[in-house]
TORFIKE-466456 format. One record per residue: residue in one letter; x, y, z of N, C-alpha, C in turn. Coordinates in steps of 0.001 Angstrom, whole numbers, padded with zeros to 6 digits, always signed. Each point is the difference from the previous one (the first is absolute). Example, Ala and Ser with C-alpha at 12.3 -4.5 7.8 and 13.67 -1.06 7.14 Angstrom:
<sites>
A+013190-005690+007800-000890+001190+000000+000900+001200+000000 S-000350+001050-000720+000820+001190+000060-000770+001090+000730 
</sites>
This chain:
<sites>
M+032065-005516+025319-001020-000141+001036+000650-000054+001377 S-000591+000719+000950+000558+000041+001345-000224-001314+000712 V+000983-000380+000808-000121-001253+000743-000427+000253+001435 S-000256+001255+000366-000414+000301+001363-001415-000478+000231 H-000298-000273+001281-001321-000485+000355-000953+001192+000075 T-000801+000167-001013-000934+001101-000066-001417-000526-000106 G-000955+000910-000041-001389-000396-000103-000343-000582-001354 W-001203-000621-000061-000405-000652-001242-000103+000997-001138 T-000526+001200+000267-000161+000995-001057+001338+000383-000605 A+001009+000214+000850+001321+000372-000500+000590-001125-000847 K-000185-001245+000432+000512-001139-000771-000739-000127-001328 F-001315+000201+000038-000800-000075-001219+000461+001057-001008 L+000181+001230+000467+000447+001081-000876+001415-000254-000528 A+000829-000655+000819+001355-000341-000449-000054-000989-001162 V-000911-000968+000080-000166-000956-001097-000510+000708-001245 V-000974+000893+000182-000546+000755-001136+001109+000811-000670 R+000813+000666+000822+001105+000801-000547+001001-000890-000725 Y+000311-001155+000580+000917-000954-000627-000518-000425-001373 E-001299-000304-000073-000575-000480-001259-000045+001112-001049 I-000378+001200+000405-000052+001114-000952+001389+000319-000537 L+000998+000026+000888+001375+000246-000451+000477-001115-000925 W-000390-001233+000301+000347-001121-000875-000633+000191-001377 N-001273+000437-000033-000674+000256-001276+000701+001105-000787 I+000481+001020+000712+000693+001098-000672+001345-000468-000541 R+000736-000782+000804+001300-000495-000450-000123-000904-001216 K-001060-000809-000022-000202-000926-001116-000728+000653-001177 K-000226+001311+000087-000641+000770-001068-001454-000426-000230 K-000602-000722+000959-001375-000434-000185-000955+001200-000038 F+000158+000905+000974-000886+001155+000056+000162+000868-001239 L+001251+000214-000410+000258+000792-001199-000630-000652-001221 G+000106-001321-000087-000588-000713-001127-001502+000169-000062 M-000667-000044+001160-001447+000168+000022-000405+001402-000436 I+000763+001013+000447-000295+001371-000405+000188+000155-001509 V+001058-000604-000539+000263+000076-001437-001137-000649-000789 V-000471-001171+000459-001104-000676-000676-001265+000853+000062 A-000297+000578+001167-001179+000862+000140+000109+001202-000926 F+001188+000594-000057+000225+001162-000865-000182-000389-001471 A+000540-001146-000382-000092-000435-001398-001453-000287-000395 L-000745-000693+000868-001397-000308-000303-000825+001269-000163 T+000184+000944+000941-000780+001231-000053+000373+000835-001216 T+001298+000095-000291+000446+000766-001163-000557-000591-001287 L-000035-001329-000080-000549-000651-001193-001471+000343-000171 L-000771-000054+001092-001415+000349-000083-000193+001447-000431 L+000834+000895+000542-000115+001414-000342+000374+000261-001457 A+000917-000792-000518+000523+000264-001346-000750-000745-001099 L-000887-000928+000355-000652-000820-001023-000741+000844-001026 G-000712+001025+000471-000751+000845-000926+000901+000700-000994 H+001123+000530+000479+000938+000685-000886+000693-000986-000942 I+000291-001204+000487+000617-001012-000859-000956-000382-001124 A-001270-000217+000349-000991-000337-001023-000154+001129-001005 N+000006+001249+000474-000113+001150-000899+001189+000092-000949 A+001186-000345+000492+001201+000055-000838-000055-001009-001137 F-000761-001090+000185-000127-001023-001039-001312+000126-000772 G-000561+001215+000003-001204+000245-000795-001300-000159+000742 G+000052-000161+001316-001213-000138+000784-000683+001327+000232 P-001103-000006+000750-000735+001245+000267+000828+000955+000849 P-000244+001298-000123+000742+000974+000813-000327-000149+001486 V+000948+000395+000851-000193-000072+001446-000907+001142+000435 E-001106-000342+000631-000965+000990+000454-000094-000030+001524 P-000511+001073+000608-000172+000012+001468-000847-001180+000454 N+000432-000615+001078-000710-001168+000533-000063+000115+001518 P-001085+000569+000535-000084+000225+001450-000102-001279+000822 D-000256-001127-000659-000132-001274+000721+001216-000901-000192 F+001076+000532-000591+001159-000846-000286+000571-000626+001261 A+000276+000815+001026+000675-000503+001202-000823-001074+000683 I-001287+000262+000221-000814-000954+000746-000219-001278-000813 N-000172+000147-001342-000173-001192-000838+001279-000825-000083 S+001149+000659-000059+001271-000714-000075+000291-000713+001311 I-000308+000654+001114+000207-000624+001304-000906-001210+000155 V-001253+000137-000461-000928-001132+000044+000519-001139-000872 G+000637+000342-001130+000496-001019-000916+001215-000748+000514 L+000708+000576+000975+001158-000698+000562-000486-001121+000912 G+000519-001160-000184-000425-001122+000833+000529-001295-000574 G-000434-001117+000611+000393-001291-000538+001498-000183-000067 F+000548+000107-001174+001424-000255-000200+000865+001010+000743 V-000449+001259+000095+000767+001019+000719+000122-000376+001475 F-001103-000399+000625+000043-000402+001409+000869-001235+000181 F-000142-000954-000900+000824-001215+000050+001477+000343-000124 L+000328+000894-000930+001387+000379-000232+000614+000645+001233 F-000702+000946+000600+000522+000677+001177+000103-000957+001194 A-000924-000945+000099+000059-000978+001085+001240-000874-000127 I+000295-000433-001225+001191-000822-000237+001261+000760+000389 V+000107+001235-000481+001194+000791+000280+000129+000285+001491 T-001115+000245+000666+000027+000385+001407+000343-001160+000922 A-000568-001180-000269+000041-001058+001012+000694-001288-000404 M+000455-000150-001244+000503-001307-000425+001237-000448+000779 N+000791+000950+000520+001183-000401+000769+000017+000585+001407 T-001176+000370+000494-000070+000566+001344+000465-001002+001052 I-000469-001229-000091+000391-001055+000942+000973-000972-000654 S-000331-000433-001201+000795-001052-000646+001448+000410-000218 A+000246+001265-000336+001375+000438-000263+000878-000086+001244 E-000600+000147+001176+000771-000120+001244+000537-001418+000157 F-000823-000995-000386+000443-001395+000062+000996-000299-001115 E-000277+000525-001200+000867-000278-001148+001408+000567+000194 S+000095+001180+000582+001308+000649+000165+000675-000343+001324 G-000758-000629+000909+000568-000341+001297-000067+001124+001015 T-000551+001151-000367-000091+001127+000938-001052-000226+001078 I-000800-001077-000152-001000-000286+001025+000659-000351+001331 V+001208-000580-000049+000687-000414+001233+000378+001199+000859 P+000759+000984-000504+000303+001167+000835-001234+000823+000338 L-001006-000019-000889-001220+000768+000277-000724-000561+001219 L-000169-001327+000046-000714-000612+001121+000877-000096+001246 A+001300+000259-000141+000876+000012+001168-000187+001257+000832 K-000654+001002-000577-000282+001219+000742-001074-000271+001056 P-000059+000831+001042-001018-000191+001044-001377+000458-000452 V-000449-000562-001106-001292+000344-000584-000724-001299-000330 S-001251-000101+000378-000746-001222-000254-000285-000166-001481 R-000270-001239-000395-000316-000263-001399-001308+000706-000404 T-000926+000095+000928-001251+000691-000291+000263+001463-000330 T+000867+000647+000767+000346+001392-000257+000683+000149-001341 V+000914-000923-000319+000692+000038-001286-001000-000152-001141 F-000899-000955+000120-000960-000281-001072-000897+001204-000267 F-000631+000515+001059-000946+001094-000207+000715+001326-000280 G+001225+000144+000461+000778+001181-000366+000297+000011-001487 K+000364-001151-000539+000259-000107-001434-001278+000238-000803 L-001121-000546+000471-001272+000185-000699-000404+001474-000003 F+000187+000672+001134-000355+001424+000081+000913+000832-000894 A+001269-000353-000088+000927+000709-000880-000420-000159-001462 A-000479-001197-000357-000494-000217-001361-001215+000884-000269 F-000866+000116+001002-001180+000866-000134+000412+001455-000208 L+000970+000485+000777+000453+001384-000135+000621+000246-001375 T+000771-000970-000484+000601+000118-001326-001069+000088-001069 L-001007-000855+000123-001103+000004-000959-000789+001300+000079 L-000273+000475+001203-000749+001237+000187+000723+001180-000643 A+001307+000100+000224+000777+001091-000589-000040-000060-001526 T+000092-001203-000552-000015-000155-001460-001337+000422-000580 Y-001091-000460+000620-001329+000337-000513-000306+001484+000166 C+000426+000604+001095-000208+001443+000180+000709+000772-001121 F+001226-000410-000310+000728+000629-001100-000756-000176-001312 L-000464-001217-000267-000688-000287-001260-001280+000821-000122 W-000792+000047+001066-001286+000700-000046+000203+001518-000146 I+000949+000563+000742+000259+001444-000092+000502+000361-001401 Y+000909-000805-000517+000524+000243-001344-001115-000097-001037 M-000905-000966+000170-001102-000174-000940-000903+001228-000018 I-000319+000543+001176-000891+001159+000070+000681+001243-000572 L+001238+000263+000424+000720+001177-000489+000261-000110-001505 G+000397-001191-000451+000239-000199-001422-001274+000146-000815 G-001108-000521+000526-001281+000151-000686-000417+001454-000116 F+000267+000763+001059-000329+001427-000029+000828+000733-001051 V+001294-000338-000087+000884+000669-000954-000331-000396-001433 V-000240-001285-000249-000185-000501-001361-001437+000151-000493 Y-000976-000253+000903-001398-000045-000431-000892+001057+000644 G+000578+000900+000775-000789+001066+000602-000540-000374+001366 P-000773+000908+000642-000557-000250+001340-000744-001331+000065 Q+000181-000700+001119-000544-001344+000145-001203-000029+000942 N-000980-000848-000336-001184-000185+000838+000275-001003+001119 N-000711+000173+001093-000031-000964+001109+001361-000368+000580 P+000915+000956+000174+001291-000368+000616-000160-000446+001447 H-001135+000365+000639-000222-000399+001391-000241-001501+000139 L-000253-000685-001122-000239-001446+000055+001285-000811-000083 V+001119+000683-000259+001272-000712-000130+000373-000780+001263 P-000196+000559+001224+000326-000796+001192-000740-001332+000065 L-001241-000046-000520-000728-001275-000024+000718-001003-000900 S+000478+000479-001126+000739-000876-000908+001294-000475+000641 L+000673+000899+000721+001243-000371+000694-000272-001074+001045 L-001074+000182+000774-000361-000992+001010-000302-001349-000637 G-000763+000031-001079-000324-001248-000689+001218-000682-000574 A+000932+000799-000561+001218-000575-000568+000841-000669+001077 L+000078+000614+001172+000760-000605+001104-000635-001316+000422 F-001323-000013+000125-000714-001230+000342+000323-001095-001021 S-000151+000353-001275+000172-000988-001068+001419-000552-000041 T+000987+000891+000129+001389-000444-000090+000419-000792+001227 L-000531+000341+001171+000374-000722+001215-000409-001468-000064 I-001063-000305-000738-000376-001410-000152+001079-000743-000776 W+000454+000592-001104+001071-000637-000778+001285-000062+000818 I+000260+001030+000801+001178-000026+000865-000084-001165+000986 S-001192-000238+000552-000148-001101+000954+000231-001346-000679 I-000394-000125-001279+000241-001241-000738+001491-000187-000260 V+000650+001069-000454+001451-000062-000238+000734-000336+001287 L-000396+000645+001092+000635-000225+001293-000182-001448+000454 L-001192-000536-000201-000271-001375+000400+000877-000981-000774 L+000061+000138-001313+000815-000912-000814+001486+000159+000318 G+000438+001248+000202+001403+000225+000327+000386-000573+001345 T-000913+000074+000964+000270-000539+001335-000034-001525+000005 L-000946-000576-000738-000128-001453-000045+001199-000657-000679 F+000424+000557-001132+001036-000639-000819+001371+000656+000136 R+000053+001166+000705+001256+000724+000210+000701+000292-001328 S-000783+000275-001010+000537+000269-001335-000735+001178-000614 S+000739+001033-000381-000599+001161-000647-000550-000369-001375 L+000688-000912-000701-000434-000416-001331-001340-000721+000058 I-000133-000922+000949-001267-000725+000141-001108+000960+000406 A+000303+000959+000868-000994+000984+000420-000521+000791-001195 A+000914+000406-000886-000388+000790-001166-000762-000847-001021 L+000550-001171-000340-000629-000842-001021-001333-000572+000480 G-000053-000384+001282-001243-000535+000540-001111+001035-000019 T+000314+001212+000370-000997+001068-000014-000411+000331-001424 F+000955-000056-000918-000316+000253-001411-000971-001056-000522 G+000199-001254+000395-000911-001058-000416-001406+000225+000532 I-000106+000428+001260-001318+000296+000577-000647+001164-000742 F+000806+001010-000312-000523+001164-000732-000553-000406-001360 L+000756-000817-000736-000466-000446-001312-001276-000830+000110 G-000029-000874+001000-001163-000860+000156-001271+000769+000286 T+000101+001008+000852-001198+000759+000371-000432+000989-001072 T+000926+000462-000825-000357+001014-000996-000355-000579-001367 I+000595-001115-000361-000252-000560-001332-000960-001187+000078 I+000422-001036+000715-000845-001200+000080-001329+000321+000676 G+000061+000830+001051-001217+000354+000722-001011+000703-000872 Q+000451+000919-000853-000925+000728-000865-000636-000914-001040 I+000754-000978-000485-000568-000964-000947-001116-000797+000665 I+000255-000429+001230-001026-000746+000745-001237+000855+000211 A+000203+001285+000300-001121+000895+000268-000858+000205-001241 L+000633+000248-001143-000750+000318-001207-000660-001221-000620 V+000688-001135+000034-000514-001183-000679-000899-000841+000903 A+000447-000261+001226-000753-000881+000901-000978+000752+000886 G+000145+001315+000100-000908+000762+000845+000250-000193+001479 Q+001210-000443+000372+000329-000230+001407+000944+001082+000534 G-000155+001208-000519+000889+001082+000396-000097+000396+001457 W-001093-000379+000675-000150+000350+001420+001152-000577+000829 I+000604-001088-000482+001130-000594+000723+001156+000996+000089 L+000190+000793-001064+001102+000959-000032-000150+001090+001040 T-001223+000203+000486-000227+001019+001028+000774-000315+001265 Y+000259-001271+000240+000649-000432+001235+001447-000427-000229 I+000583+000446-001107+001389-000296-000322+000720+001323-000253 P+001214+000168+000543+000735+001251-000263+000202+000222-001493 G-000119+001256-000420+000217+000316-001407-001065+000929-000537 S-000204-000066-001298-000929+000912-000660-001451-000356+000245 G-000252-001253+000379-001363-000402+000324-000879-000184-001230 N-001301-000124+000249-000973-000140-001068-000211+001365-000666 V-000503-000005-001215-000286+001244-000716-001501+000117-000199 G-000566+001089+000517-001407+000295-000202-000150+001234-000866 Y-001245+000335-000310-000253+001127-000895-001145+000848+000525 V+000126+001291-000252-001024+000958+000398-000567+000644-001260 G-001308-000035-000146-000641+000658-001139-000196-000869-001212 G+000348-001280+000092-000198-000879-001139+001027-001106-000033 P-000161-000970-000900+000944-001117-000098+001321+000446-000607 P+000996-000881-000057+001291+000347-000610-000189+000582-001396 G+000712+001083-000253-000122+000674-001279-000842+001246+000062 S-000890+000063+000996-000860+001184+000136+000060+000602+001393 G+000331-000812+001007+000059+000503+001371+001417+000294+000444 D+000126+000661+001155+001301+000300+000598+000477-001202+000808 A+001226-000461-000254+000554-001150+000701+000439+000392+001406 V-000256-000868+000962+000385+000210+001391+000662-001275+000508 S+001291+000079+000343+000691-001136+000607-000322-000035+001481 T-000270-001176+000524-000493-000104+001374+001017-000581+000974 G+001221-000257-000443+000978-000659+000857+000738+000940+000923 T+000947-000558+000723+000774+000782+000969+000916+001014-000671 D+000329-000204-001285+000830+000969-000716-000765+001273-000340 S-001322-000016+000154-000829+001123-000455-000672+000739+001143 I+000521-000125+001204-000618+000684+001142+000015+001509-000207 G+001145+000563-000385+000106+001442-000203-000935+000515-001070 P+000047-000543-001226-000925+000451-001043-001466-000119+000395 N-000367-001081+000687-001397-000173+000386-000428+000988+001075 L+000912+000366+000894-000318+001038+000978-000294+001320-000697 I+000816+000332-000991-000214+001234-000752-001311-000068-000783 N-000251-001118-000661-001253-000145-000750-001213+000090+000909 Y+000132-000512+001222-001140+000057+000924-000289+001447+000422 I+001046+000791+000234-000209+001409+000346-000659+000743-001160 L+000436-000298-001219-000536+000690-001182-001357-000564-000445 H-000199-001313+000204-001237-000642-000467-000522-000960+001090 P-000534+000530+001098-000403-000871+001125-001139-000963-000320 S-000742+000238-001065-001152-000855-000312+000326-001105-000996 W+001251-000149-000357+000362-001012-000994-000374-001405+000455 E-000569-000767-000919-000250-001427+000183+000903-000755-000968 V+000779-000929+000530+000942-000755-000824-000659-001315-000410 T-000069-000234-001295-000637-001202-000544+001054-000889-000657 Y-000139-001306+000215+000970-000963-000515-000629-000820-001125 Y+000834-000321-000995-000459-000729-001180+000963-001145-000318 K-000483-000919-000827+000875-001010-000600-000375-000135-001466 I+000931-000516-000789-000258-000194-001423-000893-001219-000202 N-001004+000146-000828-000856-001127-000354+000686-000765-001140 I+000790-001011+000392+000809-000732-000985-000870-000664-001059 G-001172-000466+000369-000857-000710-000954-000528+000871-001113 E+000071+001317+000147-000548+000888-001031+001083+000815-000692 I+001272-000411+000135+001077+000717-000672-000023-000337-001495 T-000111+001036-000837-000021-000165-001448+001133+000799-000612 P+000784-000596-000898+001108+000747-000616-000486+001297-000632 G+000701+001083+000336-000332+001303-000564-001087+000734+000743 Q-000604-000626+000997-001070+000634+000769+000493+000403+001389 T-000661+000993+000587+000334+000445+001347-000371-001085+001001 P+000893-000331+000960-000327-001045+000978-001255+000332+000795 S-000740-001041+000355-001190+000167+000821+000381-000132+001471 W-000473+000942+000821+000363+000017+001416-001180-000408+000859 V+000270-000823+001000-001029-000449+000936+000190+000735+001316 R-001032+000682+000455+000068+000725+001271-000051-000995+001164 L+000918+000154+000945+000059-000907+001143-000665+000606+001244 Y+000555+001082+000520-000580+000654+001178+000583+001401+000128 S-000573+000792+000908+000459+001369+000238+000189+000225+001490 E+000836+000982+000344+000191+000402+001383+000463+001449+000047 P-000303+000733+001090+000425+001401+000100+001522+000111+000045 L+000500+001113-000495+001449+000228+000029+000509+000038+001434 S-000817+000471+000935+000417+000035+001412+000284-001404+000522 T-000795-000981-000425+000227-001391+000410+001309-000520-000584 V+000270+000357-001241+001257-000394-000636+001191+000518+000794 I-000058+001271+000408+001110+000617+000731+000189-000662+001360 L-001078-000168+000745+000110-000597+001332+000540-001426-000077 T-000445-000748-000993+000477-001376-000161+001495-000031-000314 S+000453+000843-000925+001413-000001-000378+000884+000450+001158 I-000463+000963+000797+000783+000437+001161+000094-001116+001035 A-001133-000684+000246-000005-001104+000966+000930-001128-000467 V-000068-000345-001282+000872-001051-000543+001456+000411+000133 A+000298+001266-000296+001377+000484+000094+000525-000111+001424 L-000803+000402+000976+000432-000050+001397+000227-001435+000454 V-000908-000900-000382+000129-001398+000419+001272-000614-000571 Y+000228+000176-001293+001196-000567-000619+001265+000597+000606 F+000011+001317+000185+001192+000647+000538+000305-000512+001404 I-001008-000056+000856+000207-000448+001382+000453-001460+000035 V-000651-000849-000788+000329-001431+000004+001413-000238-000534 F+000337+000602-001135+001320-000218-000595+001117+000552+000877 V-000217+001181+000579+001018+000576+000877+000155-000841+001261 A-001109-000495+000536+000068-000828+001204+000780-001288-000269 I-000242-000622-001157+000736-001219-000336+001483+000302-000185 S+000301+001096-000688+001403+000392-000209+000698+000256+001325 W-000684+000702+000887+000559+000295+001325+000268-001292+000772 Y-000937-000940-000035+000162-001274+000712+001189-000777-000558 V+000099-000078-001333+001102-000725-000625+001331+000662+000333 F+000040+001333-000024+001236+000718+000293+000443-000238+001445 R-000950-000040+000923+000343-000233+001408+000542-001405+000216 R-000470-000960-000817+000415-001402+000195+001166-000378-000903 A+000447+000890-000854+001050-000338-000962+001318-000307+000716 Q+000658-001058-000450+001299-000373+000539+001095+000832-000686 V+000844+000618+000786+001073+000831-000543+001329-000630+000361 T+000825-000262-001012+001313-000600+000226+001074+000908-000547 E+001203-000127+000546+001136+000815-000462+000357-000363-001444 
</sites>
């Protein structure tokens, strides 16, 4: 990084370049591309693997790419967020490189947001690779694909969803200056929102709480109760899929249910109690608003803590 007195933009870009080069040196970017390649290849090969073990033959599937892209979420976003941001700030403190970094004529605010923007660029490049590979691979393996024009919506939604997890990782890493705590703490939040939250939603009927918590959110159904209707996740992890579903099915009404515990009989199908319904457009707007609020709040807290952090030799 240059030590000359230059404008804010030049200093910001210098930080971004520093962070991207650091990611390349530490093989972080390469690792993300490898993971994206492996996930996509596995999805493309599942049909042939099943056929090799006596499953049905692989037939043309014009909806493979869009359905597979919609299916990516939750753990995938969490995984990429961990890899992207777990040591963005904390590793500088752990390795001691924060001292020479802040000795440069660059403000802490510039350093913080330069690193955050570099993480965004790394994530964007990875997702672009994954989405392009998915479409081209789907075309080669399953024939011409429907609705490829909707892929950018999925990409936008995936960036939104992952940036929330990145903000959580960044917050924990900045607060505790530990990459391990950042990773484990975020993993605990992920487990809580995806497992414990769903149990609360199905049994207690209080799934609306999950709408305002990062993660997969509450699960509603279109066309009937669980077992007969199409499941729709309403959380921040499902912004991309819900945008695509809204373009394809703008009139969808999402209905929420809970299990009627008092009528559960061994060997019988569970009885479902209808709670309420709402348009899919409302689900999307709510999840986007929640995502923006969490991202802004968590990043603001991380930025404040980073500016006030004591740095010693």
